[in-house]
MISE-696722 format. One record per residue: x, y, z of N, C-alpha, C in turn. Coordinates in pm, whole numbers, plus 32768, in hexadecimal, padded with zeros to 4 digits. Last residue first. Example, Ala and Ser with C-alpha at 12.3 -4.5 7.8 and 13.67 -1.06 7.14 Angstrom:
85057F1F82C485577F9682CA850A80038313
85277DC7830C84CE7E3E830C85287EB6830C
This chain:
8C9D7FDD85A98D307FE6859D8D5580578540
8B927FFA85C68BD37F99861F8C6B7FA08617
8AFA813E85D18B3B80D0858A8B83807685EE
89B8818486628A4481A2864C8A81812D8600
8888820386E388CE81B0867F895C81E3866D
878581F087CC880B822587AF884E81C8874B
8630822E87D5869881D287A6871A821E878F
8512821D8887857F8277886685FB8222884D
83CB81B1883184538191885784B182028830
82CF818B87C082DB81BC884A8365819C8883
833E809486DD82D480F0870782E3810D879D
83F97FF886488426805986AD83BC80BF86D4
833D7FB6852183B97FAA856D83CA801C85D2
82697FE68480824D7F9D84FC82C87F908555
82B4805A8390829C80B284038272806B8483
837B801782AE83387FBC830B831D8007838D
83D180FC822E839B808E81DD835480258231
842E818D830783C281C482B4838081558263
84FB80E38355848880F783AF841281328363
85A680F9827D856E8076829D84F7808282FD
85EF8207828D85A081D6821B855E81518239
868F820B837386118255836F85B6821F8302
8765816D831587188145838C86908189838E
87C3820C8242878F81868227873A8154829B
881982EC82CE87AD82F9826C87708271824C
88ED827F8360887982B683A6880282BD8348
899C823D8292896681D382E788EA82028332
89D5833E822D899B82D781D6895A82698227
8A5683B682FF89D183E582DD898A83818281
8B0182CA83D18AF5831683548A6583438340
8B6482F285258B1282AF84C18B0583088445
8C4D82A586328C0B830085D28BCB82B5855F
8BF7817E86FE8C5381E086C58C08823E8666
8B53810F88328B7F810787A78BDB8179877F
8AEA812D892C8B6380DC89218B9C80DA8893
8A4882008A0E8A6481E389828AEA819B8976
899881848B258A0E81CC8AF48A2F81A08A66
883B819C8B3588AD81428B248923818F8AE7
8757822F8B4287C182528BA2883A81F58B99
86B081C18A7586E0824B8A6E8755826A8ACB
86DD809E89D086C780CE8A588702815B8A62
8726804A88D7869C807688E8867A809E8978
8823805587EA880580518879877C80918892
88D97FB986F488587FF8871188387FE687A5
89E17FD6862589C37FB386AF8945800186D4
8A017F6B84D189D27FC6853889C77F8585C1
8AEF7F6F83D38AA37F1A842E8A817F6E84A9
8AC6806982D28B0B802D83438AB17FC9838A
8B0080E2818D8AA580A581EC8AF6805F8257
8B90821C812A8B93818B81388B2D815E819F
8C18832380FD8BA882EB80B18BAE825380B6
8C5A83E782168C86837781C28C0D8338817D
8C1784B082C48BE984BD823A8C1A844D81DF
8B98846E840F8C05847F83B08BCB847F8322
8B1A84CC85548B0784AE84C78B8684C48475
8AEF8430868D8B388494863E8B3A846C85AB
89BA837186838A39839886BF8A7884048668
885F83C7866588DD8397862C895583C6867E
8741837886E187B183C987108833839386D6
85EF8387869C866E834D867186DF83AC8697
84BC8330871785248396872085A8835286FE
838982E5869D841082AE86AA846F832486AC
823182DE870E82AE832186EA832482C186E9
810382FC86FB8156828686E581DD82B886B1
808B83E187F980B383BC8772810183398770
803D845D88DA800083DB88BF802483A98833
815984F0898680E584F3892E80AA84678922
824284D98A0B81CA84EC8A5C814B84F78A09
82FD84CF894082E984588993826A846189E6
82F185D988E782C5856C889082A884EE88E1
835D865F89C282D786818991829E8611893C
845B85ED89CB83FE85D68A3A836E85F48A0F
84CC865688E284B885C588EF845385A5895D
84D4876689288484873988B6846786A488C1
8589876389FD84FF878E8A1584A4876089A4
867587168977863C86C089DF85A986E289FA
869F87F188CD868B876B88958646870F88FA
86C888B8898D865A88C5892E8638883E88F1
87B288598A05873888658A5386BC887189FD
886988698933884887E7896B87C787EB89BC
886A89848904884A89258899881C889F88D3
87C88A3D8A0E883C8A0789C9880E89A4895D
86E18A788A8D871A8AE28A3B879A8AB689F4
869F89AC8B34865F89AE8AB186928A1D8A57
876088F68BF5875589838BD0871F898C8B41
878D87ED8C20872A882F8C77871A88C38C5B
885787998B7B87CE876E8B59876587B48BAF
8945889D8B2A891288308B7C888088138B5D
8A2488E78A1189D189068A84899E88898ACA
8AD788BB89458A4888B9892489ED88D98999
8BDB88D189B38BBD8907892E8B26891E891B
8BDC885D8AAC8C1C88DF8A9C8BF689228A19
8B62876A8A708B1F87C78ACA8B5888548ABC
8C2186EA89D48BA4871789958B5B877C89EC
8CE586B88A9A8D0587078A248C86874189E7
8C5986198B508C9686968B7D8CB386F28B06
8C11853C8AB38BA985928AEB8BE286198B15
8D0484BD8A888CBF84FC8A188C5885608A49
8D3B84628B898D9C84B98B478D5E85018AD0
8C4E83C18BC98C74843B8C138CD484978BC9
8B7C836A8AB08BE9834A8B0D8C1D83C98B4D
8A2483DC8AAE8AA983D98A748B1083AC8ADC
892784028B0F895383788AFC89DD836B8ABA
887284CD8B4588F184C68B8F892E843A8B88
87B384CC8A8B879284878B07880D847C8B62
8827854789B487B6858C89F3878685478A72
88EE84C5892D8914850C89A688A0854D89EF
88B384FF87D488DE84A5883D890A84F788B6
879D85B68763882C85B1877B884B854C87E8
869A853A868486CD858986F48764857A86FD
8594851985A88625850E85B68654856F8622
8471845985A584AD84D785CF854384C385E4
835983EA851383E783C9851E8432844B8533
8210839A856382768402855E830083C5856E
80C083548526814A8321851F81AE83908508
7FBD83CB852B7FF6838D85A3808C8376859D
7ED284C184E27F4C847C84B27F97844A852C
7DFA8557852F7DF184C6853D7E6784798504
7DFD866785377DE4862984B57DDB859184BC
7E3686A686417DC186E186007D9A86978580
7F26861C866A7EAE85F886B67E31862C8671
7FC986AD85BE7FB0862085A37F3685EE85F0
7FCA87A7863C7F91879985B57F7287088594
804C8769872F7FC3879F872E7F80878B86A7
8145871386CB80F086B8871B806086E8871A
81998803864C818287888600812A8726864C
81B588BF871A815988D986AC813688588662
8275883A87BD81F2886387F1818D88758781
834C881A8707830E87A58745828387C7877A
838D892686CD835B88CD86648313885686A0
83E3897687CC837389BA878B83378964871C
84BD88CA87F4844A88C3884D83D08904880D
8565891A871585378891872984BA888A8781
85D68A1286F6855389FA86B88518897186DC
86D98A37875086728A92877F85E78A7A8749
877E89C3862F878789ED86BB87178A4D86DC
86EE88D2855E8717895D856F871489838603
868F87CC8529871B87E28548874788708561
85C48732849285CE87C38497865D87F184B4
8538864E841B85C98657842A85ED86EB8428
842B857B842B84598602844E84EE8600846A
833D84DF837E83CC84D0839C8403855D83B0
8201845C83A9825084D783AB82DF84B183D0
8118839F82EF819183A0834281D484278337
802E83DE825F8033836782B480A6836C8319
7F5E84EF81F97FE384BB82197FD884428277
7E79857E81BE7E90850081767F1A84C38190
7F0386A582377E8F866A81F37EB985EF81A3
7FD4872E82A47FBF86A382CF7F48865F828C
7FCE88368259802F87DE82178016874B8235
7F0E889F83097EF4889D82797F4F88398233
7F9C888183F77F1A884083E67EF788348353
8076892B83C6808A889A83D08007884E83BD
7FF98A2283D1803989F88354805089618353
7FAB8A2184DD7F458A2484747F7D89F883ED
80A78A248565804A89B485717FE389B08501
81DE8A6E851281578AA384FE80F28A3184FA
82D28A01851082A48A30859282158A65858B
831489CA840D82E1895A845E82BF898284ED
82CD8A7182FD83008A8E838382C38A2983E2
831D8A1181BF82C089F8822E83078A1882B0
83418A068063835C8A4F80DE82F18A2E8146
838688D07FB9832F89427FD6835A89858058
844C88457EC68443885B7F5683F488DB7F70
849888017DC6840D87E47DF083FC87F07E88
858488667D79858987E27DBA84FF87B77DEC
853E895A7D1C857F89007CBD858E88727CF4
84DB89D77E05847E89A97D9D84BE89477D3B
851489D57F32857089B67EC4851C897E7E52
84CE8AAD804A84A38A5D7FD685188A477F77
85278A8F8196853F8AD8811A85208A7D80A3
84D089D4824B84B78A60826984C88AB781EB
843C88CB818584A5890381DA8484899481F4
83B3879C80FF83A7882481318424884B817E
832086B88024839E86EC8059838D877D8084
826D859E80228259862D802482D08669806C
826884737F6782B384CA7FC08286855B7FB0
81DA833C7F6481C983C47F30820884237F94
826381F77F27824782677F80823082E67F30
82DF80F47EE4825181137ED5822A817F7F39
842781587E6483CC810B7EB9833C81397EA3
84E581ED7DEA84AE817D7D9E845081267DF0
852782AD7EAE84FA82D77E2884B682677DDA
859482807FA0850582627F9184D1827A7F03
869982D97F808681824D7F9F85F082257F83
867383EB7F5886AE839A7EED869183067F03
860C842E805585BA84437FDD85EF83ED7F6A
86EE83F980F1867383AB8105861A83B6808A
879A84BF809687BE84338080874483D88090
8711859F80F38726858F8063874984FD8041
87288576820886A4857081C886B1855C8131
883885A5822E8802851F8243877C851181FE
884B86BA81E9889B865481A5886085C881B5
8716877881C087878743820C87CD86D181C4
863087C1814286AD87F9810D872987BE8151
8559876081CE85878712815B86068749811A
84CC879982B7855D87A982B5859D87608241
83DE86A482C183FD872982F38495873682FC
832685EA81E783AE85FB821A83C1868D8242
821B851581E6823E85A181F182C985AA822F
81AC8411811A8210843A817C822484D18174
80CA831A80E580DE83A980CE813683E0813E
80F081D9805680F6822E80CC810E82BD80A2
803580DF7FAF8083815A7FA6807B81A98028
80547F8980008000800080008058807D8000
């Protein structure tokens, strides 16, 4: 059966790879970002605007949100959850940052904390990401939160380490955007996977 997918943040590197992966599948893609790219069929959509999201969600089966912009995650999560409730769309795949549950190894956590802030301060990048994830987890949506480890641009597929306990210390290594895109695509193609789960993914070597 054909799935109708709304992609928020389709200008991003990982989202572009997901679009390429899904190109030959039985899916209809609606591509949006804050800034339109008509030549790429990407429409402008401010994902913090609930009314705009309600309109965009018409006839949609799955939302894949890969926003990634500092200071917008919580606002987008609030607007999107409300809009999905209003329209009856249940399935959400949300990309977050690793570390939002304080699950990084101590030496890595100290470095990231100095750069990205703390999870208890919503005015920092990490705090904004953590607040957005909490909003989604407290919703009644069929969500999957995906937290990739440190990203690399190597164009290769890796064997993945998948951890489904949010407070479990991350044990894997940096992961390629190609591998992340493939993981996301497989969930879109089989949306029964990882429902109501926050998943950390990293490479095994």
